C-alpha positions as CSV (number, residue, x, y, z in Angstrom):
1,M,-10.8,-7.5,-13.0
2,D,-10.2,-10.1,-15.6
3,E,-7.7,-7.9,-17.3
4,Y,-5.8,-7.4,-14.0
5,L,-5.7,-11.2,-13.3
6,K,-4.4,-11.8,-16.8
7,T,-1.7,-9.1,-16.3
8,L,-0.7,-10.7,-13.0
9,T,-0.4,-14.1,-14.6
10,A,1.5,-12.8,-17.6
11,N,4.1,-11.3,-15.3
12,G,4.4,-14.3,-13.0
13,M,2.5,-12.9,-10.1
14,D,0.3,-15.3,-8.1
15,R,-1.6,-12.7,-6.1
16,G,-2.6,-9.1,-6.0
17,V,-4.2,-6.3,-4.0
18,L,-6.9,-4.1,-5.5
19,V,-6.8,-0.6,-4.0
20,Q,-9.9,1.5,-4.4
21,P,-9.3,4.3,-6.9
22,S,-10.1,7.9,-6.0
23,F,-12.5,8.4,-8.9
24,L,-14.8,5.7,-7.5
25,G,-15.0,7.5,-4.1
26,T,-16.4,5.4,-1.3
27,D,-18.5,3.1,-3.5
28,N,-16.4,-0.1,-3.0
29,S,-19.0,-2.4,-4.6
30,Y,-16.9,-3.2,-7.7
31,L,-13.8,-3.9,-5.7
32,L,-15.8,-6.2,-3.3
33,A,-17.3,-8.1,-6.3
34,A,-13.8,-8.6,-7.7
35,L,-12.6,-10.0,-4.4
36,A,-15.5,-12.4,-4.2
37,A,-14.8,-13.6,-7.8
38,A,-11.1,-14.4,-7.0
39,P,-10.8,-14.9,-3.3
40,D,-7.6,-17.1,-3.5
41,R,-5.7,-14.5,-5.6
42,L,-6.9,-11.1,-4.4
43,R,-7.1,-8.9,-1.3
44,G,-8.5,-5.4,-1.2
45,V,-8.0,-1.9,0.3
46,I,-11.2,0.2,0.5
47,V,-12.1,3.9,0.9
48,V,-14.6,4.9,3.6
49,P,-16.2,8.2,4.5
50,G,-13.9,10.0,7.0
51,K,-16.4,11.9,9.1
52,R,-17.4,9.0,11.4
53,P,-14.6,6.4,11.2
54,E,-15.7,4.7,14.4
55,V,-19.0,3.9,12.6
56,E,-17.7,3.1,9.1
57,L,-15.0,0.9,10.7
58,A,-17.1,-0.6,13.5
59,E,-16.2,-4.1,14.7
60,V,-19.1,-5.8,12.9
61,K,-18.4,-4.1,9.6
62,V,-14.7,-4.7,9.7
63,D,-15.3,-8.4,10.6
64,A,-17.6,-8.9,7.6
65,L,-15.2,-7.1,5.2
66,T,-12.3,-9.1,6.5
67,R,-14.2,-12.3,5.5
68,G,-14.7,-10.7,2.1
69,G,-11.0,-10.2,1.6
70,V,-10.4,-6.6,2.6
71,R,-7.2,-5.9,4.5
72,G,-7.0,-2.1,4.7
73,I,-8.3,1.4,4.0
74,R,-6.9,4.1,1.8
75,L,-6.5,7.8,2.5
76,N,-5.6,9.9,-0.5
77,L,-4.6,13.3,1.0
78,I,-3.3,14.9,-2.2
79,G,-4.9,18.3,-2.4
80,Q,-6.9,17.5,0.8
81,Q,-6.9,18.8,4.3
82,I,-5.2,16.3,6.7
83,P,-7.8,14.6,8.9
84,D,-7.2,14.7,12.6
85,L,-6.1,11.2,13.1
86,G,-5.4,11.8,16.7
87,T,-9.1,12.1,17.7
88,K,-10.7,9.5,19.9
89,T,-12.9,8.3,16.9
90,W,-10.0,7.7,14.6
91,Q,-7.9,6.0,17.3
92,Q,-10.9,3.8,18.1
93,A,-11.2,2.8,14.4
94,A,-7.5,2.2,14.2
95,T,-7.6,-0.1,17.2
96,T,-10.3,-2.1,15.5
97,L,-8.3,-2.3,12.3
98,A,-5.3,-3.6,14.3
99,R,-7.3,-6.4,15.8
100,H,-8.2,-7.6,12.3
101,G,-4.7,-7.2,10.8
102,W,-5.7,-4.3,8.6
103,H,-3.5,-1.4,7.5
104,V,-4.1,2.2,6.6
105,E,-2.5,3.2,3.3
106,I,-1.8,6.9,3.0
107,Q,-0.9,8.8,-0.2
108,A,0.5,12.2,0.8
109,T,3.1,14.8,-0.1
110,P,6.4,15.0,1.9
111,R,5.1,18.3,3.5
112,Q,1.9,16.4,4.6
113,W,4.0,13.5,6.0
114,R,6.0,16.1,8.0
115,D,2.7,17.1,9.7
116,L,1.4,13.5,10.0
117,N,4.6,12.2,11.6
118,P,3.7,13.1,15.2
119,V,0.3,11.5,14.9
120,V,1.1,8.3,13.1
121,D,4.4,7.7,14.9
122,E,2.5,5.4,17.3
123,W,-0.5,4.5,15.1
124,P,-2.3,1.4,16.5
125,S,-2.5,-0.5,13.2
126,K,-0.1,-1.1,10.3
127,L,0.6,2.0,8.2
128,V,1.6,1.9,4.6
129,I,3.3,4.9,3.0
130,D,2.3,5.0,-0.6
131,H,4.8,5.6,-3.5
132,F,7.8,6.1,-1.2
133,G,6.0,9.1,0.2
134,L,6.3,11.0,-3.1
135,P,9.8,12.2,-2.5
136,D,10.6,15.8,-3.4
137,P,14.0,17.4,-2.9
138,T,12.4,20.7,-2.3
139,Q,10.6,19.3,0.8
140,M,13.5,17.5,2.5
141,E,12.0,17.9,6.0
142,G,9.1,15.8,4.8
143,V,11.3,13.3,3.1
144,D,13.2,12.9,6.3
145,S,9.9,12.3,8.1
146,V,9.1,9.4,5.8
147,V,12.5,7.8,6.4
148,E,12.1,8.3,10.2
149,L,8.6,6.7,10.1
150,A,9.9,3.8,8.0
151,A,12.1,2.8,11.0
152,K,9.0,2.1,13.1
153,E,7.9,-1.6,13.3
154,H,4.3,-0.7,12.3
155,V,5.2,1.3,9.2
156,W,5.5,-0.2,5.7
157,V,6.6,1.6,2.5
158,K,5.2,0.9,-1.0
159,F,8.0,0.5,-3.5
160,S,6.2,1.9,-6.5
161,A,5.5,4.6,-9.1
162,P,8.8,6.4,-9.6
163,Y,7.1,8.5,-12.3
164,R,4.9,10.2,-9.6
165,S,8.0,11.8,-8.2
166,S,11.1,11.0,-10.2
167,A,13.2,7.8,-10.7
168,E,16.2,9.6,-9.1
169,D,14.3,10.7,-6.0
170,A,12.7,7.2,-5.7
171,E,16.2,5.7,-5.9
172,R,17.6,8.1,-3.3
173,I,14.9,7.3,-0.7
174,F,15.1,3.6,-1.4
175,N,18.8,3.7,-0.7
176,R,18.2,5.6,2.6
177,L,15.6,3.0,3.6
178,R,18.0,0.1,2.7
179,N,20.9,1.7,4.6
180,Q,18.8,2.1,7.8
181,G,17.6,-1.5,7.6
182,S,13.9,-0.9,6.7
183,T,13.7,-3.3,3.8
184,E,11.7,-6.0,5.7
185,R,8.7,-3.7,5.4
186,L,9.0,-2.7,1.8
187,V,6.3,-4.0,-0.5
188,F,6.1,-3.7,-4.3
189,G,3.3,-1.9,-6.0
190,S,2.8,-1.9,-9.7
191,D,0.4,1.1,-9.7
192,W,-1.5,-0.7,-12.5
193,P,-3.3,0.7,-14.6
194,F,-1.1,3.7,-14.2
195,T,-3.8,6.4,-13.9
196,R,-2.6,9.6,-15.6
197,F,0.6,7.8,-16.5
198,E,-0.8,5.2,-18.9
199,D,2.3,5.1,-21.1
200,N,3.9,2.8,-18.5
201,T,3.7,-1.0,-18.7
202,Y,3.6,-3.6,-15.9
203,S,6.7,-5.3,-17.2
204,D,8.6,-2.0,-17.2
205,I,7.8,-1.2,-13.6
206,L,8.6,-4.8,-12.5
207,T,11.9,-4.6,-14.3
208,W,12.7,-1.2,-12.7
209,A,11.9,-2.6,-9.2
210,E,14.0,-5.8,-9.6
211,S,16.9,-3.8,-11.1
212,L,16.9,-1.3,-8.2
213,A,16.4,-3.8,-5.4
214,G,18.5,-6.7,-6.8
215,E,17.2,-10.2,-7.1
216,E,17.3,-11.4,-3.5
217,L,15.7,-8.3,-2.0
218,A,13.1,-8.1,-4.8
219,Q,12.1,-11.7,-4.0
220,A,11.6,-10.7,-0.3
221,I,9.7,-7.5,-1.2
222,M,7.3,-9.4,-3.5
223,G,7.1,-12.5,-1.4
224,D,7.4,-12.7,2.4
225,N,7.0,-8.9,3.0
226,A,3.8,-8.7,1.1
227,C,2.4,-11.9,2.7
228,R,3.2,-10.6,6.2
229,L,1.4,-7.3,5.5
230,L,-1.7,-8.9,3.9
231,G,-1.9,-12.0,6.2
232,W,-1.3,-14.5,3.4
233,D,0.2,-17.9,4.1
234,T,3.8,-17.7,3.1
235,E,3.9,-21.5,2.9
236,A,1.4,-21.4,0.0
237,G,4.0,-19.7,-2.1
238,G,3.4,-16.7,-4.3
239,H,4.6,-13.3,-5.2
240,A,2.1,-10.4,-4.7
241,D,1.4,-7.2,-6.4
242,N,0.0,-4.4,-4.2
243,A,-2.0,-2.5,-6.8
244,A,-2.9,1.0,-5.9
245,R,-5.7,1.0,-8.4
246,G,-6.6,-1.9,-8.8
247,G,4.0,-11.3,-7.5
248,K,7.0,-13.6,-10.1
249,Q,6.2,-17.2,-9.3
250,G,5.2,-17.2,-5.7
251,H,4.9,-13.3,-5.5
252,A,2.3,-10.8,-4.6
253,V,1.9,-7.2,-5.7
254,L,0.1,-4.3,-4.1
255,N,-1.1,-2.1,-6.9
């Protein structure tokens, strides 16, 4: 956690979001301890067992976790069967998340997004599409589904990790999102510490994002957009990093 905070500071980021990594499963204890150690700078996205979401995300639990700095849950569907998010139990859990301003962050392939689209089209809480939806030109129906979903008021897209698809594909989907007017719900993610892609650096990813978006839009993506998603006070200033494993002066980043 100390290394992450130092990385944020070195890159001019005031605040960041720690997202539970897949290799830690549903044991969120380290993440929660990190949030408690730096409550003014950090928010968190946890992973919970998916068999009984109405229990794991019951009102009393979500309320306590909200006070501890948690603002969402993560579903990594890569190589996994898509859960039936349309069930009563998942919808009940999602309604609870919505009351507390939480979001559900989903990492999925375009083909999976194609299948998810009908269910999450009217999802009760905020929804974050991780890594541009991992665009793949061989799965254009799924890529189109991501773009369609991004037009919805409750759907956000994480501007991150071009190396998990390709820089060209990430740029293409970014341009489609910009052209349809979906930039108010784009949020930057550094993807630090770049699991399985450790040759990347924070400054390189930040430079890529700022170059692609342009200075004015990058300021919004790392500033107001991130603050609205995470419920941070925009008047307090700060850029934010939305770190998927783990903002410029006044920015926030979702890893």
